[in-house]
C-alpha positions as CSV (number, residue, x, y, z in Angstrom):
1,M,-26.3,-7.2,33.1
2,K,-29.3,-9.5,32.8
3,P,-31.3,-9.8,29.5
4,F,-34.9,-8.8,29.5
5,T,-37.0,-12.1,29.7
6,G,-40.5,-10.7,29.7
7,T,-43.7,-12.4,28.4
8,A,-44.3,-13.5,24.9
9,S,-46.3,-10.3,24.3
10,T,-43.3,-8.2,25.1
11,K,-40.7,-10.3,23.0
12,R,-39.7,-9.6,19.5
13,I,-40.4,-12.2,16.9
14,F,-39.5,-12.8,13.3
15,M,-42.3,-12.4,10.7
16,F,-42.0,-14.1,7.3
17,V,-43.1,-12.0,4.4
18,T,-43.7,-13.8,1.1
19,A,-43.6,-11.8,-2.1
20,A,-43.7,-13.7,-5.5
21,L,-41.2,-16.4,-5.1
22,A,-38.9,-14.5,-2.6
23,L,-38.8,-14.7,1.2
24,A,-37.9,-11.8,3.3
25,V,-37.2,-12.1,7.1
26,T,-37.6,-9.1,9.4
27,F,-37.8,-8.4,13.2
28,A,-41.0,-7.1,14.6
29,C,-41.8,-6.1,18.1
30,V,-45.2,-6.9,18.9
31,A,-45.5,-4.7,22.2
32,G,-43.9,-1.9,24.0
33,L,-40.7,-1.6,26.0
34,P,-40.2,-3.4,29.3
35,E,-40.4,-1.3,32.5
36,N,-36.7,-1.3,33.1
37,V,-36.0,0.4,29.6
38,P,-36.8,4.2,29.4
39,A,-38.5,5.6,26.3
40,A,-36.5,8.0,24.1
41,R,-36.1,11.5,25.9
42,P,-35.7,14.1,23.2
43,L,-34.5,17.5,23.4
44,A,-35.3,20.4,21.0
45,G,-32.4,21.1,18.8
46,V,-30.7,17.9,19.7
47,T,-30.5,14.6,17.8
48,V,-28.8,11.4,19.2
49,A,-29.0,7.8,17.9
50,V,-27.3,4.4,18.3
51,T,-25.9,3.8,14.6
52,Q,-24.5,0.3,15.4
53,P,-25.6,-2.4,15.8
54,A,-28.7,-2.1,13.7
55,D,-32.1,-2.6,15.3
56,G,-32.9,-6.3,15.3
57,T,-29.3,-7.6,15.3
58,A,-28.7,-11.1,16.6
59,V,-25.4,-11.9,18.3
60,G,-23.8,-15.1,20.0
61,L,-23.3,-15.3,23.6
62,G,-19.8,-14.2,24.6
63,A,-19.2,-12.1,21.5
64,R,-17.6,-8.6,22.1
65,F,-18.8,-6.0,19.6
66,T,-18.8,-2.2,19.1
67,V,-21.8,0.0,20.1
68,N,-21.6,3.3,18.0
69,A,-23.6,6.5,18.5
70,S,-23.7,9.9,16.8
71,A,-25.2,13.3,18.0
72,Q,-25.8,16.9,16.7
73,S,-26.8,20.0,18.5
74,T,-27.9,23.5,17.6
75,I,-28.1,24.9,21.2
76,S,-24.8,23.9,22.8
77,H,-21.5,22.3,22.4
78,L,-21.4,18.5,22.8
79,S,-19.8,17.3,26.1
80,H,-19.9,13.4,26.3
81,F,-21.8,10.3,25.5
82,T,-23.2,7.7,28.0
83,F,-24.2,4.2,26.9
84,Y,-27.0,2.2,28.4
85,V,-28.1,-1.5,28.2
86,N,-31.5,-2.3,29.6
87,G,-31.6,1.0,31.3
88,A,-28.4,0.6,33.0
89,S,-25.1,2.5,32.2
90,I,-22.3,0.5,30.7
91,G,-20.0,3.4,30.5
92,T,-18.9,6.6,28.8
93,G,-17.3,6.7,25.3
94,P,-14.8,9.0,24.0
95,L,-16.1,12.0,22.1
96,H,-14.9,12.5,18.5
97,L,-15.9,15.9,17.2
98,T,-16.5,16.8,13.5
99,N,-17.2,20.3,14.9
100,P,-18.4,21.6,18.5
101,Y,-21.9,20.8,17.5
102,L,-21.6,17.4,15.8
103,G,-19.8,14.2,17.0
104,Y,-19.7,10.7,17.5
105,S,-18.5,7.9,20.1
106,S,-18.3,4.3,20.7
107,I,-17.9,1.7,23.4
108,T,-17.3,-2.1,23.3
109,W,-19.8,-4.4,25.1
110,S,-20.0,-8.2,25.6
111,P,-23.3,-9.7,26.6
112,S,-23.2,-11.9,29.7
113,S,-26.4,-14.2,29.1
114,A,-28.9,-15.0,26.4
115,G,-32.0,-12.9,25.7
116,W,-33.2,-9.5,24.5
117,Y,-31.2,-6.4,25.3
118,F,-32.1,-2.9,24.5
119,L,-29.1,-0.4,23.7
120,Q,-29.4,3.4,24.1
121,A,-27.0,6.4,24.0
122,Q,-27.4,9.7,25.8
123,I,-25.6,12.9,24.8
124,T,-24.7,15.4,27.5
125,L,-24.3,19.1,26.3
126,A,-21.8,21.7,27.7
127,N,-24.8,23.4,29.3
128,G,-25.7,20.2,31.1
129,S,-28.8,19.3,29.2
130,T,-29.2,15.7,28.0
131,A,-31.1,13.8,25.3
132,L,-31.6,9.9,25.2
133,S,-31.8,8.0,22.0
134,D,-34.5,5.5,20.9
135,P,-33.5,1.9,22.0
136,V,-32.0,-0.5,19.5
137,R,-32.9,-4.1,20.2
138,V,-30.2,-7.0,20.2
139,C,-31.1,-10.7,20.5
140,V,-28.3,-12.5,22.3
141,F,-28.6,-16.3,21.8
142,S,-26.6,-19.2,23.5
143,I,-24.7,-20.4,20.7
144,G,-21.4,-18.6,20.8
145,L,-21.0,-16.9,17.4
146,N,-20.3,-13.3,16.2
147,T,-22.7,-10.6,15.2
148,T,-25.1,-10.9,12.2
149,E,-28.2,-9.2,11.0
150,G,-29.3,-12.3,8.9
151,Y,-30.3,-14.8,11.7
152,E,-33.6,-16.5,10.9
153,G,-34.9,-18.1,14.1
154,G,-36.2,-16.8,17.4
155,C,-34.3,-15.4,20.4
156,D,-34.7,-18.6,22.4
157,V,-32.1,-20.9,20.7
158,P,-31.0,-23.6,23.2
159,T,-27.4,-24.6,24.1
160,R,-25.7,-26.1,20.9
161,V,-25.9,-30.0,21.0
162,P,-23.8,-32.7,19.4
163,S,-24.5,-33.4,15.9
164,A,-25.9,-36.6,14.5
165,P,-24.9,-37.6,10.9
166,S,-26.7,-35.6,8.1
167,T,-29.9,-37.3,7.0
168,G,-29.3,-36.0,3.5
169,S,-32.3,-33.7,3.4
170,V,-30.1,-30.6,3.7
171,H,-27.1,-30.1,1.2
172,L,-24.6,-27.3,1.7
173,S,-22.3,-25.9,-0.8
174,A,-20.0,-22.8,-0.3
175,F,-17.1,-20.9,-1.7
176,A,-14.9,-17.8,-0.8
177,S,-14.1,-14.9,-3.2
178,P,-11.4,-14.1,-4.0
179,T,-9.6,-17.5,-4.0
180,Q,-6.3,-15.7,-3.3
181,L,-5.4,-12.6,-1.3
182,I,-2.4,-10.5,-2.1
183,F,-0.5,-9.3,0.8
184,Y,1.7,-6.2,1.0
185,A,4.2,-5.9,3.9
186,P,3.7,-3.0,6.4
187,G,5.1,0.2,5.0
188,S,4.5,-0.7,1.3
189,S,2.7,2.1,-0.8
190,C,0.4,-0.5,-2.2
191,A,-2.9,-0.7,-0.2
192,N,-4.0,-4.1,1.2
193,N,-7.4,-5.4,0.2
194,L,-8.0,-7.9,2.9
195,Q,-11.7,-8.7,2.5
196,L,-13.1,-12.1,1.8
197,T,-16.8,-12.8,0.8
198,F,-18.3,-16.1,1.7
199,V,-21.4,-17.5,-0.2
200,A,-23.2,-20.5,1.1
201,Q,-26.0,-22.2,-0.8
202,V,-28.4,-24.6,0.9
203,D,-30.9,-27.1,-0.5
204,D,-33.5,-27.2,2.2
205,V,-36.9,-28.2,0.9
206,A,-38.1,-29.0,4.5
207,D,-37.0,-25.6,5.8
208,S,-35.0,-27.2,8.6
209,V,-32.0,-24.8,8.5
210,G,-32.2,-22.1,11.1
211,L,-28.8,-20.5,10.8
212,V,-25.4,-21.0,8.8
213,A,-22.2,-20.4,10.7
214,L,-18.8,-19.5,9.3
215,A,-15.5,-20.1,11.0
216,V,-12.3,-18.5,9.6
217,N,-8.8,-19.3,10.7
218,V,-6.3,-16.6,10.0
219,Q,-2.7,-16.8,11.3
220,G,-3.7,-19.6,13.7
221,L,-6.6,-17.7,15.2
222,A,-10.3,-18.9,14.4
223,T,-13.2,-16.5,14.3
224,Q,-16.8,-17.3,14.0
225,Y,-19.6,-15.6,12.4
226,L,-23.3,-16.0,11.4
227,M,-23.9,-15.5,7.8
228,N,-26.5,-13.1,6.4
229,W,-29.5,-14.8,4.6
230,T,-30.3,-13.4,1.3
231,T,-33.6,-13.9,-0.7
232,T,-32.3,-14.4,-4.2
233,R,-32.8,-18.2,-4.2
234,P,-36.0,-20.0,-5.2
235,I,-38.2,-21.7,-2.6
236,G,-36.5,-24.8,-1.1
237,Q,-33.2,-23.1,-1.5
238,K,-31.5,-20.6,0.7
239,E,-28.4,-18.4,0.2
240,Y,-26.1,-17.0,3.0
241,R,-23.5,-14.4,2.5
242,Y,-20.9,-12.9,4.8
243,T,-17.9,-10.4,4.0
244,V,-15.1,-10.6,6.5
245,N,-12.5,-7.8,6.7
246,L,-9.2,-9.3,8.0
247,S,-7.3,-6.1,8.4
248,R,-7.1,-6.4,12.1
249,S,-6.0,-10.0,11.8
250,Y,-2.9,-8.9,9.8
251,Q,-2.0,-5.8,11.8
252,G,1.7,-6.0,12.5
253,V,2.2,-9.2,10.4
254,T,5.3,-9.1,8.1
255,S,5.2,-12.7,7.0
256,P,1.7,-14.1,6.5
257,S,0.8,-17.7,6.6
258,P,0.2,-19.1,3.1
259,T,-3.2,-20.2,3.5
260,I,-6.5,-19.1,5.3
261,S,-8.8,-22.0,6.2
262,W,-12.6,-21.8,6.5
263,I,-15.5,-24.0,7.5
264,I,-19.3,-23.3,6.9
265,T,-22.0,-25.3,8.8
266,A,-25.7,-25.4,8.4
267,L,-27.7,-25.7,11.8
268,D,-31.2,-26.2,12.7
269,R,-33.1,-24.0,15.1
270,H,-31.8,-26.0,18.0
271,G,-28.3,-25.6,17.2
272,T,-27.7,-29.1,15.7
273,E,-25.4,-29.4,12.7
274,L,-27.0,-30.6,9.5
275,D,-24.3,-30.3,7.0
276,T,-20.8,-28.7,6.7
277,T,-18.1,-27.9,3.9
278,N,-14.7,-26.3,4.2
279,G,-12.1,-24.8,2.0
280,T,-9.0,-22.6,1.8
281,V,-7.8,-19.3,0.5
282,S,-4.2,-18.7,-0.7
283,V,-2.3,-15.8,0.6
284,L,0.5,-14.4,-1.6
285,Q,3.1,-11.9,-0.3
286,S,4.0,-9.5,-3.0
287,V,5.8,-6.3,-3.6
288,C,4.5,-3.2,-5.6
289,A,5.8,-3.1,-9.2
290,H,7.0,0.4,-8.9
291,E,8.8,-0.4,-5.8
292,Q,11.0,-3.2,-7.4
293,I,14.6,-2.1,-8.1
294,A,15.5,-2.0,-11.9
295,T,19.2,-2.8,-12.5
296,T,21.6,-1.8,-15.2
297,A,23.4,-4.5,-17.1
298,P,27.0,-3.9,-18.6
299,L,26.8,-2.8,-22.1
300,Q,29.3,-3.7,-24.8
301,I,29.9,-1.6,-27.8
302,I,31.9,-3.3,-30.5
303,P,32.7,-0.9,-33.6
304,S,32.5,-2.6,-36.9
305,N,36.1,-1.5,-37.8
306,T,37.7,-2.5,-34.6
307,P,36.3,-5.8,-33.7
308,T,38.6,-6.4,-30.7
309,D,37.8,-3.0,-29.0
310,T,35.3,-3.6,-26.1
311,I,34.0,-0.6,-24.1
312,V,32.4,-1.3,-20.6
313,P,30.6,1.9,-19.5
314,S,31.2,3.5,-16.2
315,P,28.6,3.6,-13.3
316,T,27.4,6.9,-14.8
317,D,26.5,5.4,-18.1
318,T,23.2,6.7,-19.4
319,S,22.4,3.9,-21.8
320,A,18.9,2.2,-21.5
321,P,18.6,-0.1,-18.4
322,T,17.7,-3.7,-18.6
323,I,14.4,-4.1,-16.9
324,T,14.2,-6.9,-14.4
325,F,10.5,-6.8,-13.5
326,T,7.3,-7.2,-15.7
327,P,5.8,-3.8,-16.3
328,A,1.9,-3.5,-16.4
329,S,1.9,-0.6,-18.8
330,A,4.0,2.2,-20.5
331,L,3.9,4.1,-17.2
332,D,6.3,1.4,-15.7
333,C,8.9,2.0,-18.4
334,P,11.9,4.2,-17.8
335,S,12.9,6.9,-20.2
336,G,14.8,5.6,-23.3
337,T,12.5,2.5,-23.6
338,Y,9.1,1.7,-25.0
339,F,6.4,-0.7,-24.0
340,A,5.8,-3.9,-26.1
341,D,2.3,-5.1,-25.8
342,A,3.0,-8.5,-27.0
343,T,5.6,-9.4,-24.6
344,H,4.7,-7.0,-21.7
345,T,8.3,-5.8,-21.5
346,C,10.1,-2.5,-21.8
347,I,12.4,-2.4,-25.0
348,P,15.4,0.0,-25.2
349,I,15.1,2.6,-27.9
350,A,18.1,2.0,-30.3
351,T,20.2,5.1,-31.4
352,P,21.3,4.9,-35.0
353,T,25.0,5.5,-35.6
354,T,24.6,5.4,-39.4
355,G,22.3,7.2,-41.6
356,K,21.1,6.5,-45.2
357,G,23.4,4.6,-47.4
358,G,25.6,3.7,-44.4
359,T,26.8,7.3,-43.8
360,P,27.9,7.7,-40.2
361,V,25.8,9.8,-37.8
362,C,28.8,11.2,-35.8
363,S,26.6,13.2,-33.4
364,N,25.1,9.9,-32.1
365,I,28.5,8.3,-31.1
366,T,29.4,9.1,-27.4
367,S,32.9,7.3,-27.2
368,D,35.9,9.3,-28.2
369,S,37.7,6.0,-29.5
370,V,34.9,4.9,-31.5
371,C,34.4,8.5,-33.0
372,N,37.9,8.9,-33.9
373,S,38.1,5.4,-35.6
374,T,34.8,6.1,-37.5
375,A,35.5,7.4,-41.1
376,G,34.3,11.0,-41.4
377,C,34.1,11.6,-37.7
378,S,36.3,13.3,-35.1
379,F,36.0,13.7,-31.5
380,N,36.1,17.3,-30.1
381,Y,37.5,17.2,-26.6
382,G,36.6,20.8,-25.9
383,T,32.8,20.1,-26.4
384,K,33.2,16.3,-25.6
385,K,31.1,15.7,-28.7
386,C,31.6,13.6,-31.9
387,Q,31.4,15.7,-35.0
388,K,32.0,15.4,-38.7
389,K,35.6,16.2,-40.0
């Protein structure tokens, strides 16, 4: 598949729109479609559209990404989707139906050379009718980075060249959030949140930075991205953001590497490096609090009148357990305990064995030997309860 390489009047350009102190970058097409790309072919009662990538996306040469499409019909059931790039079919995607008249599909595609590409989706109905979507334009440039919608330059970036030392006219600083990821092993009832957001801030008074690249190394595998340019910084400064979802990187992983490393690089419009910075994110493997096992410690009861009598409960003893994990709230405390805010621990609720003035509370004594040796109490072996004499 060759890209569209028409005249300047048929290429898409970037237009810079100034509003107050903010700059906004948008794609703008200054002419119609090239001859090899058909216009949309609508059909009454049918809608079809490419939903991903967005119109005006920039992608690096060699990147492999997903093209998504959806369709809806009021005249016949959906049959299948066919995807096109620059007017030529790249294949048929699987049909996923919400109902017989509403569905979506996807296909993966990797551009073979730099330039402009036009993506379309066609839906075929059960009665044989077809409808073709509007084209979505994608710029593929020669620097091998992954998809972004925040690229600032044109679609004619030459091959990346070796970097000269930074002149100091561009200063880059960056950070990742959060600084630590919590990883729960497969099968855990706790859900993993494996997203990292990277923020890069560039001092660039001369407006020499064309793009900012992000490389993330997870489990020994590095992936590159282009960061999206935001307009929240004053003139002379630029901010770039990118959120990476690492769920696929950790599929099937049971013991993750303790760190994720990253590097962010500012480049000019020819792909030359101007400044770079790097950092790490720690990965902590954890277990859900409610999945940790609480153990029961042996309990010793020493009556006041028989100091040498030690009673060790059987495995069926119902005394309050000793909590071996740190509870987050009272919801994590078992029956027979209460949650102490000051120490974040579960405290066993004491059961009194004497009332006012030291009078024994026989009904609170569970041991027959303790009951029978307590003044005023007698153990009833029929009811298996300690009662007053």
